[in-house]
C-alpha positions in Angstrom: 171.8 -46.8 179.4 174.1 -47.4 176.4 173.7 -50.9 175.3 176.4 -52.6 173.3 180.1 -52.9 173.4 180.4 -52.3 169.6 179.8 -48.6 170.2 182.9 -48.4 172.4 186.0 -47.1 170.7 188.1 -50.3 170.9 190.8 -51.0 168.4 192.2 -54.3 167.0 195.9 -55.2 166.7 196.1 -53.9 163.1 195.3 -50.4 164.4 198.3 -50.2 166.8 200.9 -52.6 165.3 204.2 -50.8 164.7 203.1 -47.6 166.5 204.8 -45.7 169.4 203.1 -44.4 172.5 204.3 -42.5 175.5 202.8 -45.0 177.9 201.8 -48.6 177.3 199.6 -50.2 179.9 199.5 -54.0 179.8 196.2 -55.2 181.2 192.9 -53.3 181.2 191.6 -54.7 184.5 190.8 -52.9 187.8 194.1 -51.2 188.1 194.7 -50.8 184.3 191.6 -48.7 183.8 192.4 -46.4 186.6 196.0 -45.9 185.5 195.0 -45.3 181.9 192.3 -42.8 182.9 194.6 -40.8 185.1 197.6 -40.7 182.6 195.3 -39.7 179.7 194.1 -36.7 181.6 197.0 -35.0 179.9 196.0 -34.5 176.3 199.7 -34.0 175.3 200.7 -37.6 176.0 199.6 -40.8 174.2 198.4 -43.8 176.1 197.8 -47.4 174.9 195.9 -50.0 176.9 196.4 -53.6 175.8 193.7 -56.0 177.0 193.3 -59.8 176.3 189.6 -59.6 176.5 187.0 -57.3 175.0 184.6 -54.7 176.5 181.8 -57.2 177.0 179.3 -54.6 178.3 176.0 -56.5 178.5 172.9 -56.0 180.5 173.6 -58.9 182.8 177.2 -57.7 183.4 175.8 -54.4 184.7 173.0 -55.8 187.0 174.7 -56.1 190.4 173.3 -59.5 191.5 173.5 -61.3 188.1 177.0 -60.0 187.4 178.3 -62.0 190.4 177.3 -65.2 188.6 180.1 -66.8 186.6 178.1 -68.0 183.6 176.2 -64.7 183.2 179.1 -62.5 182.4 181.2 -62.9 179.1 184.9 -62.9 179.4 185.1 -65.0 182.5 187.9 -67.6 182.6 188.0 -70.7 184.9 191.4 -72.1 185.7 192.6 -74.8 188.1 195.4 -74.6 190.6 198.0 -77.4 190.9 197.0 -80.2 193.3 197.2 -79.1 196.9 198.9 -81.7 199.0 197.3 -80.6 202.3 193.8 -80.5 200.8 193.7 -84.2 199.7 195.3 -83.2 196.4 192.3 -81.1 195.3 192.8 -78.6 192.5 191.1 -75.4 193.5 189.0 -73.4 191.1 190.3 -69.9 190.1 188.0 -67.5 188.3 189.2 -64.5 186.5 187.7 -62.0 184.1 189.5 -61.2 180.9 187.6 -58.0 179.9 187.9 -54.3 180.2 187.5 -53.7 183.9 188.8 -57.1 184.9 187.8 -58.5 188.3 185.8 -55.4 189.2 183.3 -56.7 186.6 182.7 -60.0 188.5 183.6 -59.6 192.1 181.2 -59.1 195.0 181.5 -55.3 194.7 182.7 -55.0 198.3 184.7 -51.9 198.9 186.8 -52.1 202.0 189.9 -50.0 202.6 191.5 -52.1 205.3 192.5 -50.9 208.7 195.1 -48.1 209.1 197.3 -50.6 211.0 197.5 -52.8 208.0 199.4 -50.2 206.0 201.6 -49.2 208.9 202.5 -52.9 209.1 203.8 -52.8 205.5 206.6 -50.6 206.7 208.1 -53.5 208.7 208.0 -55.7 205.5 209.2 -53.1 203.0 211.1 -50.5 204.9 209.3 -48.0 202.7 207.8 -45.1 204.8 205.9 -43.8 201.8 203.2 -46.6 202.1 202.0 -46.0 205.7 198.4 -45.1 206.3 198.9 -41.3 206.3 200.5 -41.6 202.9 197.9 -43.9 201.3 194.8 -42.3 202.7 194.6 -39.4 200.2 194.6 -41.9 197.4 191.6 -43.8 198.7 189.8 -40.4 198.8 190.7 -39.9 195.2 188.9 -43.2 194.4 185.8 -42.8 196.5 182.5 -41.1 195.6 180.5 -42.1 198.7 176.7 -42.0 198.1 175.0 -43.0 201.3 172.5 -40.3 202.0 170.4 -42.6 204.3 173.5 -42.7 206.6 174.1 -38.9 206.5 177.5 -39.5 204.8 178.1 -38.3 201.3 181.1 -37.2 199.3 181.4 -36.7 195.5 185.2 -36.3 195.2 186.3 -39.6 193.7 185.8 -41.7 190.6 184.0 -44.8 191.9 180.5 -44.6 193.2 180.1 -46.4 196.5 176.9 -47.0 198.4 175.4 -49.3 201.0 172.4 -51.5 200.3 170.0 -51.9 203.3 169.6 -55.6 204.3 167.2 -57.5 202.2 166.3 -60.3 204.6 165.3 -60.7 208.2 168.0 -63.3 208.7 170.6 -60.4 208.7 168.9 -58.8 211.7 168.9 -62.1 213.6 172.6 -62.8 212.8 173.4 -59.2 213.9 171.8 -60.0 217.3 173.7 -63.3 217.5 177.0 -61.5 216.8 176.2 -58.8 219.4 175.4 -61.5 222.0 178.8 -63.0 221.4 180.4 -59.7 222.3 181.0 -58.0 218.9 180.1 -54.3 218.2 177.8 -53.6 215.3 178.9 -51.0 212.8 177.7 -49.5 209.5 180.9 -47.8 208.5 183.8 -50.2 208.1 185.7 -47.6 206.0 185.7 -45.0 208.7 189.2 -44.4 209.9 188.4 -44.9 213.5 186.1 -47.9 212.9 186.7 -50.8 215.4 189.1 -53.5 214.4 186.5 -56.2 215.0 182.7 -56.3 214.7 179.6 -57.1 212.7 179.8 -54.7 209.8 177.4 -53.7 207.0 179.5 -53.3 203.9 180.0 -50.6 201.2 179.7 -51.7 197.6 180.5 -50.3 194.2 177.0 -49.7 192.8 176.2 -46.4 191.0 173.3 -44.0 191.5 171.5 -45.8 188.6 171.6 -49.1 190.5 174.3 -50.7 188.3 177.7 -52.2 189.0 180.2 -49.4 189.0 183.2 -51.3 187.8 186.6 -49.9 186.9 185.5 -49.9 183.3 182.3 -47.8 184.0 184.0 -45.5 186.6 187.4 -44.8 185.0 187.0 -45.6 181.2 183.3 -45.1 180.4 182.3 -44.8 176.8 182.0 -41.0 176.7 185.4 -40.5 178.2 187.0 -43.0 175.8 185.4 -41.2 172.8 186.5 -37.8 174.0 190.1 -38.9 174.5 190.4 -41.4 171.6 193.0 -39.2 169.8 195.5 -39.8 172.5 194.0 -42.7 174.5 193.9 -46.0 172.5 192.2 -49.1 173.9 193.3 -52.2 172.1 191.3 -55.3 172.9 191.6 -59.0 172.1 195.4 -58.8 172.1 198.0 -60.2 174.5 201.5 -59.2 175.5 203.9 -61.9 174.4 207.0 -60.4 176.0 208.8 -57.1 176.7 211.4 -55.7 174.4 214.4 -54.7 176.5 217.5 -52.7 175.6 220.9 -54.5 175.4 221.9 -53.3 178.9 218.8 -54.9 180.3 217.8 -51.8 182.3 215.2 -50.2 180.1 212.0 -51.4 178.3 211.7 -50.3 174.7 208.3 -51.7 174.0 206.0 -54.7 174.0 205.6 -57.5 171.6 201.9 -58.2 171.2 199.7 -60.6 169.2 196.0 -61.1 168.6 194.5 -63.9 170.7 194.4 -67.3 168.9 196.7 -66.0 166.2 200.4 -66.5 165.4 202.9 -63.8 164.8 203.7 -60.7 167.0 204.1 -57.0 166.4 206.3 -54.7 168.4 204.7 -51.5 169.8 207.3 -49.1 171.2 207.1 -47.1 174.4 208.7 -43.6 174.4 208.4 -43.2 178.2 207.2 -46.2 180.3 205.5 -49.5 180.3 203.1 -50.2 183.2 202.0 -53.8 183.8 198.6 -54.1 185.3 197.7 -57.7 184.4 197.1 -59.0 187.9 198.8 -61.5 190.3 198.8 -64.3 187.7 199.4 -62.6 184.4 201.9 -60.0 185.5 204.5 -62.5 186.7 204.0 -64.6 183.6 204.8 -61.6 181.3 208.0 -60.8 183.3 209.2 -64.4 183.2 208.5 -64.6 179.5 210.7 -61.5 179.1 213.7 -62.8 181.0 212.9 -61.3 184.4 212.4 -63.9 187.1 214.0 -66.8 188.9 217.1 -67.9 187.0 216.5 -71.7 187.3 213.0 -71.3 185.9 214.1 -69.2 183.0 217.0 -71.6 182.3 214.5 -74.5 182.2 212.6 -72.8 179.4 215.8 -71.5 177.6 214.9 -67.9 178.2 217.9 -65.5 178.3 218.1 -64.1 181.9 217.8 -60.3 182.0 217.3 -59.9 185.8 217.2 -62.6 188.5 214.2 -61.6 190.7 211.8 -63.7 192.7 209.0 -63.0 190.3 206.0 -65.3 190.9 207.0 -66.1 194.5 204.9 -65.3 197.6 201.6 -65.8 195.8 198.8 -65.6 198.3 195.0 -65.5 198.6 192.3 -65.4 201.1 190.7 -68.8 201.6 187.1 -69.6 202.7 185.3 -72.5 204.3 181.5 -72.5 203.8 179.2 -73.3 206.7 175.8 -73.9 205.1 172.3 -73.5 206.7 168.9 -74.3 205.2 166.5 -71.4 205.9 163.1 -70.4 204.6 163.1 -69.5 200.9 162.0 -66.0 201.5 165.2 -65.4 203.4 167.5 -66.1 200.5 168.0 -65.3 196.8 166.9 -68.9 196.0 163.4 -67.6 196.3 163.7 -66.4 192.7 164.6 -69.9 191.6 161.6 -71.4 193.4 159.1 -68.8 192.3 159.2 -67.5 188.7 156.7 -64.8 189.8 159.1 -63.5 192.4 161.9 -63.5 189.8 159.8 -61.5 187.4 158.7 -59.1 190.1 162.4 -58.4 191.1 163.4 -58.0 187.5 160.4 -55.6 186.9 161.4 -53.6 190.0 165.0 -53.2 188.7 164.0 -52.3 185.2 161.4 -49.7 186.3 162.9 -48.2 189.5 166.4 -49.7 189.9 165.3 -51.2 193.2 164.9 -54.6 194.7 167.1 -57.7 195.0 168.7 -57.3 191.5 170.3 -54.0 192.7 171.9 -55.8 195.7 175.4 -57.3 196.1 175.5 -60.9 197.0 177.0 -60.1 200.4 175.8 -57.2 202.5 177.3 -57.9 205.9 180.3 -59.6 207.4 182.1 -60.3 210.7 185.8 -59.3 211.1 187.6 -60.6 214.1 190.9 -61.9 215.5 190.5 -65.6 216.3 192.7 -65.5 219.4 190.1 -63.2 221.1 187.4 -65.9 220.7 187.0 -67.7 224.1 186.2 -71.3 223.0 185.3 -72.2 226.6 182.5 -69.6 227.0 181.9 -69.3 223.2 182.1 -65.5 223.5 184.4 -62.7 222.4 185.1 -60.6 225.5 186.8 -57.7 223.8 188.5 -54.8 225.6 188.4 -51.3 224.2 192.1 -51.5 223.5 191.5 -54.6 221.3 189.2 -52.6 219.0 191.8 -49.9 218.2 192.3 -50.1 214.4 195.6 -48.3 214.6 197.4 -51.1 216.4 198.9 -53.9 214.2 198.3 -56.4 217.0 194.6 -55.9 216.6 194.4 -56.8 212.9 191.8 -59.4 212.2 192.8 -62.8 210.8 189.3 -64.1 210.0 186.1 -62.9 208.3 182.7 -64.4 208.1 180.8 -63.3 205.1 177.1 -63.6 205.4 175.7 -64.7 202.1 172.0 -65.4 201.6 172.8 -68.1 198.9 174.7 -71.3 198.3 178.3 -70.6 197.4 179.1 -74.1 196.3 177.9 -74.4 192.6 175.9 -77.4 191.7 175.3 -78.6 195.3 171.9 -78.9 197.1 169.7 -78.0 194.2 166.2 -77.1 195.2 167.2 -76.1 198.7 167.2 -72.6 200.2 170.7 -72.0 201.5 172.4 -69.3 203.5 176.2 -69.4 204.0 178.5 -68.3 206.7 181.6 -68.1 204.5 184.5 -68.3 207.0 187.7 -66.8 205.5 191.3 -66.7 206.5 192.6 -63.2 206.1 196.2 -63.7 207.0 197.3 -67.1 205.6 201.0 -67.8 206.1 201.0 -70.5 203.3 202.4 -69.1 200.1 202.4 -70.3 196.5 204.0 -69.4 193.2 203.2 -68.6 189.6 205.5 -70.2 187.0 205.4 -70.2 183.2 204.7 -73.6 181.7 205.7 -72.7 178.2 207.2 -69.8 176.2 203.8 -69.5 174.5 201.9 -66.6 176.1 198.6 -68.3 175.4 199.5 -71.2 177.6 198.4 -70.6 181.2 201.2 -70.6 183.8 201.1 -73.2 186.6 199.5 -71.8 189.7 200.6 -73.5 192.9 198.7 -72.2 195.9 200.1 -74.6 198.6 196.9 -74.1 200.6 197.3 -75.0 204.3 201.0 -75.9 203.9 201.7 -73.9 207.0 200.3 -75.6 210.2 199.4 -72.1 211.7 196.7 -71.7 209.0 194.9 -74.9 210.2 195.0 -73.6 213.8 193.4 -70.2 212.7 190.8 -72.1 210.5 189.7 -74.3 213.4 189.2 -71.3 215.8 187.4 -69.4 213.0 185.1 -72.4 212.4 184.3 -72.7 216.1 183.2 -69.1 216.0 181.0 -69.5 212.9 179.5 -72.7 214.2 178.6 -70.9 217.5 177.1 -68.0 215.5 175.1 -70.4 213.4 173.9 -72.3 216.4 172.7 -69.2 218.2 171.0 -68.0 215.0 169.2 -71.2 214.4 167.9 -71.4 217.9 166.9 -67.8 218.5 165.7 -66.6 215.1 162.1 -66.0 214.3 162.1 -68.9 212.0 164.1 -71.3 214.1 161.5 -74.1 213.4 162.6 -74.2 209.8 166.3 -73.4 209.9 168.9 -76.1 210.3 172.6 -76.9 209.6 173.0 -78.5 206.3 176.8 -78.6 205.7 179.1 -78.4 208.7 181.6 -80.5 210.6 180.1 -83.4 212.6 179.8 -82.5 216.3 181.5 -84.8 218.7 179.1 -84.0 221.6 176.4 -81.7 222.8 177.4 -79.1 225.4 175.5 -76.5 227.4 176.2 -73.8 224.8 175.5 -76.1 221.8 177.3 -78.7 219.7 181.0 -79.3 220.4 183.6 -80.2 217.8 186.9 -81.9 218.1 190.1 -80.6 216.4 190.5 -83.5 214.1 187.0 -83.1 212.6 187.4 -79.4 212.2 190.8 -79.9 210.4 189.3 -82.5 208.1 186.3 -80.3 207.3 188.7 -77.5 206.5 190.9 -79.6 204.1 187.8 -81.0 202.3 186.0 -77.7 201.8 188.4 -74.8 201.7 188.4 -72.8 198.5 189.9 -69.6 197.0 188.3 -66.2 197.6 190.0 -64.9 194.4 192.0 -62.2 196.1 195.3 -63.2 194.5 198.2 -61.0 195.5 201.9 -60.5 196.3 203.5 -62.4 193.4 205.6 -59.4 192.4 205.7 -57.9 195.9 207.0 -54.5 196.9 210.2 -54.7 199.0 213.9 -54.0 198.7 215.6 -56.3 196.3 217.8 -57.8 199.0 214.6 -58.6 201.0 213.1 -60.5 198.1 211.2 -57.6 196.5 210.3 -57.3 192.8 209.3 -53.6 192.8 210.6 -50.6 194.7 208.6 -47.9 196.6 207.6 -46.2 193.4 206.5 -49.6 191.8 209.5 -49.7 189.5 210.8 -53.2 188.8 214.2 -53.5 190.4 216.9 -52.7 187.9 214.6 -51.0 185.3 214.1 -47.2 184.9 210.8 -47.3 183.0 209.0 -50.5 183.9 206.4 -50.5 186.7 203.8 -52.9 188.1 200.6 -51.5 189.5 198.1 -54.2 190.6 197.5 -56.6 193.5 200.7 -58.5 192.8 202.7 -55.7 194.4 201.2 -56.0 197.9 204.0 -56.7 200.3 201.7 -59.1 202.1 198.1 -60.0 201.4 195.8 -57.2 202.7 193.7 -58.0 205.7 190.6 -57.0 203.7 189.0 -57.4 200.3 191.5 -56.4 197.7 189.6 -54.1 195.2 190.0 -50.9 197.2 193.7 -51.4 197.9 194.2 -52.2 194.2 192.5 -48.9 193.2 194.8 -47.1 195.7 197.9 -48.6 194.2 196.8 -47.6 190.7 196.1 -44.0 191.7 199.5 -43.9 193.4 201.2 -45.3 190.3 199.7 -42.7 188.1 201.0 -40.0 190.3 204.5 -41.5 190.4 204.6 -41.6 186.6 203.3 -38.0 186.2 205.8 -36.7 188.7 208.6 -38.6 187.0 207.9 -36.9 183.6 206.7 -33.5 184.8 208.4 -30.8 182.8 209.7 -33.3 180.2 207.3 -32.6 177.4 208.5 -34.0 174.1 210.7 -36.7 175.8 
């Protein structure tokens, strides 16, 4: 274990100002680390990574469980959305990581590819055949180093180590039984190509063989690799991109104007070949807009010369979750470590000595994926036919997920209680938001309008998903081995008691949704891939429309929000981008 970030070869602005590189990568997050690693495999090219944050490699940021805690990891940033009219004007919390590795440093570590049908559906949105399942599958395989020997499945081909943590608590077993009783299959391999489209799944997570979080930073740009390549791979931290330098024709990027954080004055760094933006679904559109690439009315408002009128920042989307909370025995949740200092010390000792125990675990180990229209609210069951489980058919794509979390997901609430959460998530929200610059100063955050629940269809899906979660919770509370001490703590108020349990009216479910819905932090689609005439920002090779050497490779390019957790698809996009760039410059040494 190498301990401190000061041994990592990161450079300050003074070390790169005025220089020229073949490739400049703006953003050292999940995608940026992957693109930089792949492009710097060629020692004959020079690669510069620009990252707002620092390396921030601390012990707590490497421990899987603690690294999911906002306050434990340096580099985390909390922002607020604009007020959401359909959620009582609430501003929703948005957490990001500005550090090398980005969101892969703070997320739940859940690695889910998404169903094959999801990628085939992209064809209908983009018209780009090159992004169907058969075309993207090889790039997932480039990412994955599957290490699940207890399941008889192992592969050591890819970069990111992926494993599956056995369930820690008995409550998982009871919830599995409840889901099965409602008609759902139980599966351990969600990432299998022929896995069912719906079911109760145990989840893969990005934890390495040493029991530590295997972020993009640790998997693609670890210290040893950075040192070995430092003559042609330069990682510049604590600097921000202020704007792009464009040629007079407005069709080519010449470089990037950068400045150190919290300091005035910029320096131009030139790009011989390409600039690749990997700053995420919030920062990527901000940089384009600051550079004159975006909606004409917005740029005119800020007196920015228009270079290309594109819908940059539009179609912002996220997954949104509504927590259903249950109080269960302390030994069934992570809260046991708060109640018992001895238990906390024991778990810490197990991790330090053997890399075992609760500290090695992700916060979420299992989840239910399903399509809400298949839930029969009359019988409170999900009578699925074999054809409805076929993951190759777009009509079977799930629109809801219930993450089973043995902890309270609402910070600051119900202190001293042992909480388990059925986090009920909308996977295909139709409501879209936007990202717009608020100032020409790159240090000023853009306005983030989510417009949560602005589309009535999202409320309908939320109500059906909540009915399923409440039925699952009711069955669990009444049939688990500790039913005498488990109870609902935060949920909609039932309108009556039916034969199958409490019943809820639509108005109460809608009100509960509006009051409790929150972002899952899977921001996407703000620079989406599609033809320009169809409202796209990038083409099928991730080039910004109208520019020959400017690409975007992060979650902002998804044509629609993925019906899954977004880390794995983001890695896939990064791997594809690196290949596009390599092929574009193959045989052009010295150019």
